[in-house]
C-alpha positions, -999 to +999 in steps of 0.1 A: +362+167+073+341+148+047+338+163+013+307+180+001+279+159-012+260+164-045+223+167-037+197+158-064+163+173-059+128+158-066+093+166-056+064+141-051+029+157-056+000+133-057-024+161-066-007+167-100+004+137-121+034+144-143+034+140-181+047+105-177+017+095-156+034+093-122+033+117-093+069+129-094+062+165-104+099+169-112+132+152-104+168+154-113+176+134-145+204+115-127+178+100-103+162+068-117+124+068-114+125+032-101+147+044-072+124+073-064+094+050-064+111+025-041+119+052-016+083+064-016+069+028-012+093+017+015+099+048+035+079+080+027+044+064+025+048+048+059+054+080+077+028+105+063+012+126+090-024+117+098-035+153+094-013+173+070-034+204+076-018+208+110+017+211+096+029+247+095+054+263+073+081+263+100+074+227+111+098+199+101+081+167+091+101+141+073+134+125+079+160+103+062+158+070+044+186+047+031+179+016+011+210-006+012+238+010-004+236+033-034+212+061-024+202+081+007+175+107+009+166+135+032+130+146+028+104+169+041+066+167+039+048+200+033+012+211+036-002+215+001-036+228+011-064+216-012-060+200-046-076+210-079-108+192-069-110+212-036-102+182-015-082+188+017-050+172+030-029+176-001+007+169+007+040+176-011+072+157-005+105+175-011+133+151-016+171+155-015+188+124-028+226+117-026+248+089-039+264+073-008+292+058-028+303+092-040+307+108-005+324+100+027+301+095+058+291+127+074+263+145+092+241+160+064+210+167+086+213+204+078+198+195+044+164+196+062+170+233+069+186+241+036+176+271+014+162+247-012+137+231+012+128+265+026+120+276-010+098+246-016+080+254+017+075+290+006+061+280-028+038+254-013+025+280+011+019+306-016+001+281-038-020+269-008-033+304-004-035+318-039-041+289-063-057+256-051-041+225-066-016+243-088+016+223-094+049+234-079+072+249-104+107+233-107+136+254-095+162+266-120+188+241-106+178+206-095+212+201-079+233+217-051+262+208-028+261+204+009+291+203+033+287+178+062+291+184+099+317+165+118+305+133+135+316+113+165+336+081+157+310+057+171+277+069+187+268+048+217+234+040+203+247+022+172+250-011+189+213-009+200+203-002+164+223-031+151+205-053+176+171-043+161+161-016+185+146+018+176+169+047+186+152+079+196+163+115+201+143+144+216+148+181+222+162+210+202+193+190+190+173+159+180+178+164+143+215+170+146+219+140+169+199+119+144+222+131+116+253+122+137+238+087+143+229+081+106+265+089+096+276+058+116+251+034+099+269+013+073+258+019+037+247-017+032+220-014+059+185-001+051+174+024+077+148+051+082+148+081+105+114+097+111+116+134+122+087+151+138+091+188+145+059+206+155+065+240+170+091+236+198+086+198+201+112+180+181+118+142+180+136+117+158+134+079+158+157+057+137+150+021+129+159-005+103+137-012+072+129-049+070+133-064+035+115-096+045+080-102+030+052-103+056+043-138+067+010-151+053-018-159+078-026-196+084-053-210+061-089-206+073-106-239+080-137-246+060-170-235+074-196-260+085-217-271+055-190-262+030-170-287+010-133-289+022-106-279-002-097-306-026-061-320-026-037-311-053-041-335-083-012-340-107-024-368-130-045-358-160-066-389-157-072-384-120-081-348-126-107-359-152-121-385-128-123-360-099-140-335-122-166-361-133-173-370-097-178-334-086-200-328-117-221-358-107-225-346-071-231-310-077-247-308-112-264-341-120-289-342-091-302-306-097-306-315-134-327-345-126-348-326-102-354-299-129-363-326-154-387-341-130-404-308-124-408-302-161-423-337-167-446-333-137-458-300-149-465-315-184-484-344-168-504-321-146-513-299-176-524-330-196-546-343-167-560-308-163-570-304-199-583-340-200-607-331-172-614-295-182-649-304-195-661-317-162-633-314-136-640-323-100-621-314-068-614-350-060-598-356-094-575-326-090-565-336-055-557-371-066-534-358-094-515-335-070-511-363-045-497-386-073-472-359-082-461-354-046-455-391-042-433-392-072-412-363-059-407-380-026-397-413-042-371-396-064-357-376-034-352-409-015-334-424-045-310-395-048-298-398-012 
């Protein structure tokens, strides 16, 4: 039988930032914060229930995550009720981390049913009823040991998992079967097992965690009427020339039009004051027509 594993506890509570500014309410000092953050980003956050208020104290929501080699983590998501601002859907994640290199492979799925997780569930339930948004107190001991269950030498579903398929288990023994399967996954592979236990319905699905960055969408073609994207320019002289051309096309014409309007306004004002002693309608109309002709002529020249 495999030897017992040392389990390091941590709790993630987004309703109560810690003194260091993150949402790890408390964690074992042997667990690096960067490791805990990576597990949350790559595993936990992708499997949060859509409605945490429907998760009861006896339900098992969570699973197992393994990020290529050093650490593995069994975790459960608990209903935290309302936060300190009386907002619903507060969740609390209880985490049980273990160093894979310090243990032999074994079925540690009973961690989900451990007394430590039951205590976190009990505290979350009591705070949910008695004190909205209160932080979860840390237990006296942030570490415990767990003896593994025996496992089969090679589960038949491992080959499907290595081929990129999702392996699923259902029924009362789904969690134990998932733990037996996880024990066969090599430490250098990233995997995640999502456990959903609501009432008498229990299921577990195990899949790999891709380390590839998502592919970027193809560039969007320019809309009609918009200038196309300019090519990359490396030469300093070419950049200066390109900038002057763009400035000439986009800036110089509007400036000339603005200057024309100013000059036209001044001319119109001069003519108006010159005729203010005895203005006639014909004189005003002739001045306006003269200004309109000048605008049309300048517009034709700028094309």
